[in-house]
C-alpha positions as CSV (number, residue, x, y, z in Angstrom):
1,M,36.1,247.3,-108.6
2,Q,39.5,248.9,-107.6
3,K,38.9,247.8,-104.1
4,V,38.1,244.3,-105.1
5,V,41.2,243.8,-107.1
6,T,43.0,245.2,-104.0
7,V,42.0,243.2,-101.6
8,S,42.5,240.1,-103.6
9,F,45.9,241.5,-104.6
10,L,46.8,241.8,-100.9
11,A,45.4,238.4,-99.9
12,T,47.3,236.8,-102.4
13,I,50.5,238.4,-101.3
14,L,49.7,237.2,-97.8
15,F,48.9,234.0,-98.9
16,L,52.2,233.5,-100.9
17,G,54.4,234.9,-98.2
18,T,53.1,232.5,-95.6
19,G,53.8,229.6,-98.1
20,F,57.4,230.8,-98.7
21,T,57.9,231.4,-94.5
22,Q,56.9,227.8,-94.2
23,M,59.0,226.6,-97.0
24,K,62.4,228.5,-95.4
25,K,61.3,227.0,-92.2
26,K,64.8,226.0,-90.6
27,A,65.6,222.5,-90.1
28,A,66.0,221.4,-86.3
29,L,67.5,218.5,-84.7
30,N,65.1,215.5,-84.0
31,W,65.2,215.6,-79.9
32,I,63.5,212.7,-78.6
33,S,62.9,211.1,-75.2
34,F,65.0,208.4,-73.5
35,E,62.1,206.2,-73.7
36,E,61.4,206.9,-77.4
37,A,65.2,206.2,-78.3
38,A,65.2,202.9,-76.5
39,Q,62.1,202.0,-78.6
40,L,63.3,203.1,-81.8
41,Q,66.8,201.4,-81.3
42,Q,65.1,198.1,-80.8
43,E,63.3,198.5,-84.3
44,K,66.4,200.2,-86.3
45,P,69.8,200.2,-84.1
46,L,71.4,203.6,-84.3
47,P,73.7,205.0,-82.0
48,I,72.2,207.5,-79.4
49,L,73.9,211.2,-78.8
50,I,72.8,212.6,-75.7
51,D,73.5,216.4,-75.1
52,V,73.5,216.6,-71.4
53,Y,72.8,220.3,-70.4
54,T,71.7,222.7,-67.7
55,H,69.5,225.8,-67.6
56,W,72.1,228.0,-66.2
57,C,75.0,226.7,-68.3
58,G,76.4,229.4,-70.7
59,W,78.5,227.2,-72.7
60,C,75.5,224.9,-73.2
61,K,73.7,227.8,-74.8
62,V,76.5,228.9,-76.9
63,M,76.7,224.9,-78.1
64,D,73.1,225.2,-79.0
65,K,73.5,228.5,-81.1
66,K,77.0,227.9,-82.5
67,T,77.1,224.2,-83.3
68,Y,74.1,222.4,-83.2
69,S,72.2,225.2,-85.3
70,K,74.5,224.6,-88.5
71,P,72.7,223.0,-91.1
72,V,75.3,220.2,-91.9
73,V,75.4,219.3,-88.2
74,I,71.7,218.8,-88.2
75,E,71.3,216.7,-91.3
76,Y,74.0,214.5,-90.2
77,L,72.9,213.9,-86.6
78,N,69.3,213.7,-87.5
79,K,70.3,210.8,-90.3
80,K,72.8,208.9,-87.9
81,F,71.5,209.3,-84.3
82,Y,68.9,209.1,-82.1
83,L,69.0,212.4,-80.3
84,I,68.3,213.2,-76.7
85,K,68.4,216.5,-75.1
86,F,68.7,216.0,-71.3
87,N,68.4,218.8,-68.5
88,A,70.7,217.2,-65.9
89,E,68.9,218.8,-63.2
90,T,65.4,217.6,-64.2
91,K,63.4,216.1,-61.5
92,E,61.2,213.7,-63.1
93,P,61.8,210.1,-62.9
94,I,63.6,208.7,-66.2
95,T,63.7,204.9,-66.8
96,W,66.8,203.8,-68.9
97,R,68.0,200.2,-69.7
98,G,65.6,198.6,-66.9
99,K,66.3,201.1,-64.3
100,T,64.7,203.9,-62.9
101,Y,66.7,207.1,-62.1
102,T,65.6,209.8,-59.9
103,Y,66.8,213.5,-58.9
104,N,70.2,213.0,-56.5
105,P,70.1,215.7,-54.0
106,Q,73.8,215.0,-52.7
107,Y,74.6,216.0,-56.3
108,R,72.0,218.4,-57.1
109,T,71.6,216.8,-60.3
110,H,69.5,213.8,-61.8
111,G,70.8,210.1,-61.0
112,L,70.9,209.5,-65.1
113,A,73.2,212.3,-65.4
114,V,75.4,210.9,-62.7
115,A,75.3,207.5,-64.5
116,L,75.8,208.8,-68.0
117,L,78.7,211.0,-66.8
118,N,80.5,208.4,-64.7
119,G,80.1,211.3,-61.8
120,E,82.0,213.8,-63.8
121,L,79.7,216.5,-63.8
122,A,80.5,218.8,-66.5
123,Y,78.3,220.7,-68.9
124,P,77.7,220.6,-71.5
125,T,78.9,217.0,-72.0
126,T,77.7,215.0,-75.3
127,V,77.3,211.6,-74.3
128,F,77.4,208.8,-77.4
129,I,76.1,205.3,-76.9
130,P,77.3,203.3,-80.0
131,D,74.5,200.5,-79.5
132,A,72.5,199.0,-76.9
133,Q,75.2,196.8,-75.2
134,S,77.5,199.8,-75.1
135,Q,78.4,201.7,-72.2
136,P,78.0,205.7,-72.5
137,Q,81.0,207.5,-73.9
138,P,81.0,211.0,-72.5
139,V,82.8,213.9,-74.2
140,P,82.6,217.0,-71.8
141,G,82.7,220.4,-72.5
142,F,81.7,222.8,-75.6
143,L,82.3,221.4,-78.8
144,E,83.2,223.2,-81.8
145,T,81.6,222.3,-85.1
146,Q,84.5,220.5,-86.6
147,E,85.2,218.8,-83.0
148,L,81.7,217.5,-83.1
149,E,82.3,216.3,-86.4
150,L,85.1,214.1,-85.6
151,M,83.1,212.4,-82.5
152,A,79.9,212.0,-84.5
153,K,81.6,210.5,-87.4
154,Y,83.6,208.2,-85.2
155,F,80.5,206.9,-83.6
156,G,78.0,207.1,-86.5
157,E,79.9,205.8,-89.2
158,G,80.5,202.7,-86.9
159,H,84.3,203.0,-86.0
160,F,84.0,202.9,-82.2
161,G,85.4,199.2,-81.2
162,K,87.1,198.5,-84.3
163,T,89.5,201.3,-85.0
164,A,91.4,203.0,-81.9
165,F,90.2,206.8,-81.5
166,E,93.7,207.9,-82.0
167,S,94.4,206.3,-85.2
168,Y,90.9,207.2,-86.3
169,A,91.5,211.0,-85.5
170,K,95.3,211.3,-86.9
171,K,93.5,210.2,-90.5
172,F,90.3,212.3,-89.9
173,R,89.9,215.3,-92.4
174,P,87.1,217.9,-91.4
175,E,84.5,218.5,-93.9
176,W,82.1,220.9,-91.7
177,K,82.5,224.6,-91.7
């Protein structure tokens, strides 16, 4: 009888432990493909944020760990943007806005990265595309949480094209830590 109770008790602990582990599962950014973003943008217009990175880029990894991992960042970006994580050195063809891009051996990077970054290849670069008609707005370099907040809220709250960025930035008060 003692062994049955002990086994049942241990099974209950394991079951509850599994449930608590799943409840505590960290939130994550909802990265999607270019194709999915284009389709979703037609159904429900939201700006697009593209994280352009490479596997060898140290600052890209720091941005993933230090900026993109913060709950406030995850919550806001998932709510306000369609998110694309784009390895600039991928070899797969990608169709975006009716044009198919391929790897560009001259630049040793993907042709879509060259187009999104206006030929100014820097990693990481955060690219904002406010709507389906807008040109990409690349922001090169590592962004601290409050720097990303400034940019994300400028595009995510619809200020792009209505308020000069300099005016917006002067009045902006960061809230994210």
